N, C-alpha and C positions, 0 to 999 in steps of 0.2 A: 666543280662543274663536270657534267658528263657530255661528252659529244653526242649528238643526236643519232649518229649513224654508227653502227658497230664497225663497219668497213673504214669509216673515218677515224675511229679510235685506234684500230689496228695500224692504218697508214701512219697516223700521227705518232704512235708509239714507236714504229719501225724507224721513222725519220730521226726521231730524238736518239733512239738506241745507236743508229749508225752514225749520227753526227756528234754525240757526246761520249757514249760508252765504249765504242770501238777504237777510236783513235788512240787512247793511251796504251793499247796493247802493242802498238808499233814502236813504243819507246822502250825497247829492250836494253838491258844494262850494257851490252857490248857496243850499242850504237849511240850511247850518250856521249856527245862530243866533250872533249877535254875542256874544263873551265866553263861549262854551261851554266854553273851557279857562281862563278867567279866575279861577276859584275851584274849590276842591276840597270836595265834600261826600260824605256816606257813599255808597259805590258799591253801591247796592241792586241795580241791573240786573246789574252784574258778579258779584254774589254769587249771584243766581239762575242766571245762566249757568254759573258754576263749579260749583254744586251739580248742575246737569243734567250737565255734562261728567263730573263725579265719578262719577255713576251709569253713564255710558257707559264710562268707564275700568274700573270694577269689573265690568262685564259682559264686556268683551272682553280684559282684561289676562290675559297668561300668567303662570302661577304660577312660571315659572323666570325672570322679569324680574329683572335685577340691581338692586342698590342704587345709591345716588348715587356718582358717581365725580368727584372734584374737578378733576383735571387737564383732562378735556375741557370742564369748565365754564369754566375760565380760557381755554383755547384758543378755544372758541367765542365767548366775550365779545370776546376780541381780534380775531377775524375780523369779527364784527358792527361793532365800533368802527371798524376800518380801512375797511370798506365805508361807514359813515356819514361819515367824514372825507373820503373821496374824493367822495362825493355833495354833501357841504357845499362843497367846493372847486369842484366843477362848478357848483353853484347860484350861487357868487360871480362867475362869469364874466359879462362884459358881456351876452352874447346870452341868458344864462339868468336874470340878475338880475330879480327882481320882488319886489314887497312881498306877503307872505302875506295871505290873506284874514283870518286871525286869528292870534293868538299864544298859546302856551302858557305860562301864568304859573306861577311857582314858588310853592309854599305859603308863607304868611307867618306862620302860627302852628303851634304844635305839633300841634294837632288837625287842621289842614289837612295836615300832613306825614304824619300817621297815615293819614288818609283817602287821600292820594295814594299812598303805598306800599302801602296795601291794594288800591287800584284797580290799580295795576301788577301786584301779585302774582296777583290773581284773573284779570285779563285774560291774563297770561302763562300761567296754569294752564289755563284753558279753550281758549285758542288752540292751545296745544301738544297737547292731547288731541284736539281736532277736526281741525286741519289737518295734524299731523305724526303722530299716533298712529292716528286712526280713518280719515278720509276716503280717503287713498291705498290702504291695504291693504283696506278695505272694498270699494272700487270694483273693485280687482283681483280680489277674491274673486267678485264679482257677474259681471263679464264674462269671467272665466277659470274658470268653474265646472268645466268638464271638461279643459281644456287651456289653458295660458298661453304667452306669447311675451314676448320682450324688448320689442317694439314696444308691447304692451298695458302692460307695466310702466312704460315711459317716459310713455305716455299718461295713466296714473293719477297719476304724479308731477306732470307738467305741469298736469293738471286741478286738483289740490289747490293747487299753487303759484299758479296763475292766479286762483283763488278768493281766496286769502289776499291776493294783491297787489291785486287789484281792490277788495277791501274796504276799502282805504286810499285810493281814488280821491278821496275827499272832502278828504283832506289835500294833494292836489297830485300832479302827474306824478312828481316826484322821489320822493315817498313811495311810490308804486306800485313804482318801481324798487327802492327800498330794501327794501320789504317782499318783493318777489320774490327778491332776493339773500339776505335773512335767511332766507327759507323753505328755500332750498337748503341753507344753513349748518346751520339747526337740524334739518332732516330728516335731513341726513347724521350729525349729532350723535346723533340717536336711533337711526339704523340701526347706527352703530358701537357705541354703548354698550348698546344694548338696554333702555334705560330712558327714560322721559319726564323724569325729574327733573332730569337735566343740562340739558335744553332749557329746562325751566321756570326753573331758577336763572339760566342764562345770559341768557335772555329778560328776566326780571325786573332782573337787574343792569345789563344794557344800557339798558333804559328809564330806570332811575334815573340812570345816568351821562349819558345823553343829556340828560335834564332839566337837569342840573347844569352840564355842560360845553358842550353844543351850542346 
């Protein structure tokens, strides 16, 4: 869907950019409180973000969008997992080895597992909508109002990927690299399948597997 007014399009884009893409930049590594990932509680913030993202999705989604396709989900998860394993190997090398500023703890009770899985699901949902579904295409509509070019298309793709990757800076440099690679894979998944649901499922499954195995 396209907004009828160019000014409305810019205003809407600015609000989403400031509301979703800017806040992660305030999560610098030095400011991450000790034990932030040591326990799992009800993900209220993620729920609010997911609800807002759902509104964005309902406004801009195309009626012709296809339903969930399972093979791309499995393929996408496999690519994400391979990327994570490569980066894990790189991080184990002597000149990269370092003690992380904090550790992500596995849930210890059923309630914590429920909250953890809900956290992962909501985060995957709103991140796929904002970074794969909305930002690249919305920016392209704004800067290519009358005419487009391949250079502008690449610029929009890089812009959205850079925002997503930079939002993981508080997790460390390798997390930024991992997020950048994951964005490319997930964005490609969205473009090929024509639906966000494959990316949401793949993103969620990857996060759960990473918590258990990595």
